[in-house]
C-alpha positions, 0 to 999 in steps of 0.5 A: 896469428894476428900479429901485424893485423889491424882490427879491420883485418880481423873483421874480414877474417871472422866476419861477413863483409858486403860488396854490392849485394853479394856476401863473402864469408872468409875463414881463417886457417885453424891454428892452435893458440894458447889463450887465457880465460879472459882472452877466450871469453873475449873471443867467444863474445867477438864471434857472437858479435861477428855473426851479424853482417858488417859494412866495410869502412869506405875510404876513397883514394883520390889520387888512385881513384880506388876504394879500399884497393878496389877501382871506383869503376868496379865499385860503381858496377857493384852498385849498379848491379845491387840497385838492379837486383834489389831496388825498383824504380819507385824505390830509386824515386823515393831516394831522389825525392829525399834528396831534393831531386825531382823525379816526377817529370813525364820525361824521366824514363826508367833509365834516366831515373837509374842514372840519376840515382846511381850518380847521387849515391856514388858521387854525391848530390849535384848542385843546381845549374848555375845558369837557370837554376835547373837540374843537371843530368848525366847523359852518357858523355857530360852533365847537361841541364834539363831546365829552362832559361826562359819560356822561349828557350831551354837551357843549353848549359853543360859541363864534364865537371859539375859542382856537387853539394857538400852534404851526405846522401839522405835515405827514406825511412821506407828503405831502412829495412830492405835487403840492400839497406846496408849497401845504401847506408854504406854510401849514405854515411860517406862524407862529401870530401871522400867520394870519388871524382867522376873522370869523364876523360878529356873530350876529343875534338869532334872533327878529328880525322875528318876532311870537309868540303864546303860549297856554295853560299852558306850563311857564314863565310867559308873562312869562318867555317874553315877556321872553325873545323880546323879549330875542332880537329878537322881539315877543309878541302877544295876537292871532294875526293877523300871527303868525309862530307860536302856541306852545302846550302839548302839553296841548292835544293831550289836550283836543282843541283850542279855538276859538283853535286852530281860528282858527290852523289856518284861517289856516294859522299854524304851532302849535309846542311850547315846545321850539321857543323854548328850542332857537332860544335855545339855538342862537341861530338859528331852528329850522325850525317844522315840526320842532316842529308841534303841530297834527298831534297834535291830535285834530279841532281844526277843525270839532269844537269842544267844548261850553262845558259840557264839562270839558276833563278829559273830553277826555283820551283817550290810552291807556297802551300799556305798564302794567308789567313784565307788560304786553304792549305794546298795538301789538303786538296780541298781548294780544288773542291771549292773549299774555303776557311770557315768564318764565325763571328768574324774569326777565321778558323785558320792558324799557323804556329812555330817552335824553335828550341836548340837545346831540344833539337826543335824546329817545327811548324804546325797548321791548323784549319777548319775548312768548309766545302760547299755541299759537304761537311766541315773539315779539320786539318791539322799538321805538325812537322820539323821544318823541311821534313814532310815524310814524318809529318803528323797530319790529319784530315777529319770530317765533322757533320756537327759544327759545334764538335768541330769548333770544340776540337779545333779550340782543344788542339790550339790549347794543347799545343800553345797552352793558351785559349783560341778566342783571346788570342784571335780577338784581343791578341792575348797570348803567353808563350809557355816552354816547349809550347808552339807560338802563333805566326799571325797571318794577315788577310791577304795573299802572299806574293810567292803565290799571288805574283806572276810566274815565269811564263805569265811574266812573259805574256804580261810584258808582251801586252803591257802598255807601259814604256818597255824599260818601265814595263821591265822594271815592273815585271821584276816587281811582279815576279814570284821568283824574285821573292822566293829568292830573296826569302831563300837567301835570308833563310825564311823560305818555308813553303808551309808558312806565309812569312810574307803575309803577316800582320803588322802586329806580328812584325811589331812584336819582332821589332820589339824582341830585337830592340829589347835584346839589344838593350839587355845586352848593352846593360848586361854585366854577365860573363861566361855561360850566363852571357851565352845564355842571353844570346841563345835565349834570343835566338830561339825566340827570334826563330820561333817568331820568324821561323827559318829553314836554317836556324842558328845561334847568334853570336855577335852584333854582325850576325844580329845585323845581317840575319835579324835586323836586315831580315826583318826589314826584308820580310817587311818589304815583302809583306808590303809587296804582297799587299800591293800586288795581290793575286794576279796569278790567275787574273783575267786582267788584261794588263796586270803590270800596268795595274800594278804600276798604277797602284804605286802612285808614283811616276817611274822613268829610266835615267839616261846612260849618258847623263851625269846622275847616271855616271855618278851612281855607277862610280859610286857603286864601284868604289863602295860595293865590295864583292862577296867571296864564296870559296874560290868565287867572287860575286860582284854586281853590275848596273843594267838600268837606273830608274828615277822615281818621283812620288807625290809624297815627296818634293819633285826632283827638279826642286831636290837638285837645287838643295845644298849639301846633297849626299848620295845614299846607297839604300840597297841591302844584302837580301833587299829585293831592291838589289835585284832591280 
């Protein structure tokens, strides 16, 4: 009967084999066998010994990914069922803790604890993240790090083939006498080299089978996105017919839409932001289109087409809700009742915050104010929302009849969302950034130009009554226009209506500049490569867009993007801040001639240059030879010269003396996003 059978096979015939939590009894057929007395005695002892449950010897076949002839997938399912039936979540936490895996974090749900424990027992303990030394976790598609690279940035490292520790799994003593102990011990004793390898398969390209259409001026060129989309399996088409979706700029939200957008809506084709492309590539899986929907933010696209003669800049209608340190947030409607920001001991109780973390899909802002209404009680306003998503904002307006209670609640909220105390920040600017906590945007005491400057109708009236020379008046009219600053900030992506980015303190701008210079030096001196080098860029990206909140943040990849979207943007915001302080609030002003008033504040003399002069001709030729038109898809955008102005200030030598100097060089000072390019 036993001819050709090894001891393990005999054990399976006479013994009890544990598979998962199910016990299978297999009996051999009775057969008369002539045995000696010694053989009978050994047989009796053997049967007595076999009455106790035996665990099968685990032998993994790496080539066929099987375990004792059983596929590792089926074996894994058995383990999962056993754990579900016999182990509580607390038991699993103990197993994780015994192997040095933290399971106490509040973010660890029961499902995550179960996933971690299954992965640990079957495949072995994971090594730490090679980038930040955090913990790796399986999310259903790949292993991702849940740690923090810095206080500004969650780690973005992910892999489909994580490193495993070369050690056996440890079990806590409390589980040695449980019904499932034999099963757990089976996996505990497997050598690391003998464990199966988790085969996640090859990742499909995320845009496979998709046809994507691009429209308008995006933060990156159409050529860049076309190359990226095709690299990741998709196609780019100029026609929207048959397209999976249309990617457009948030600028379309302000312009009110075009005929192409109207056609897209009529066909029911989704319109999404650029973030859908970048997030899909970053995560290597298609992101839900509805989460990046842009059309819902468009005002009257279909059936309300603009006249061809209408300039798109006249469509910029979004209003700033918070204009500065003394500004009452517009949505409270308390400013209509004469409400003003509560002031005590020189501290204005008005704070704005920002938080950007790409790995956690966070791009949020928060506003917190104490508002006094004459002949009424103190009001606490608090709002927290994702940028551009007012519908799902957390918002409350609470009335207090006791000032001390209101102050305590204000300081409590400040500490809750920042991890810092309120007064040390307001008095001494002492602040320590905490992971996943908001950072304060240091607002200045003034009126942001998007609120304080003149609207389109006011500009026309102001120009009519202006005493300045007509061409100069038109020049100052541009300087005093709300729309020109809205457009400039929109082009840069810093156009949030909820944060007064054009009215921040010099201290805040200085911190942004220091962060930029620190990053440049760090990259120059860094010898890191691969994921660690990418982490340096990711960390700066999150830090930058937390300090300079944007409606469309992204990950910087090279120095060109740093120059265009960080350095140039910082200078643009600095210029707009200067303009905000210069212009002040003339939107509701009773000044008879606000343009002349602003001109006098400039402290300089401005005069138009004659168009037949040599200087005028020289500048035009220089511009034509050096300015490269911007190509967006099939469209090409250039510049034209309307007027050139000569500016003389008391801070510099007069023009007559400058022209006599040798070695003169004409400098083009306009930047892509600089407001000077509109003058």
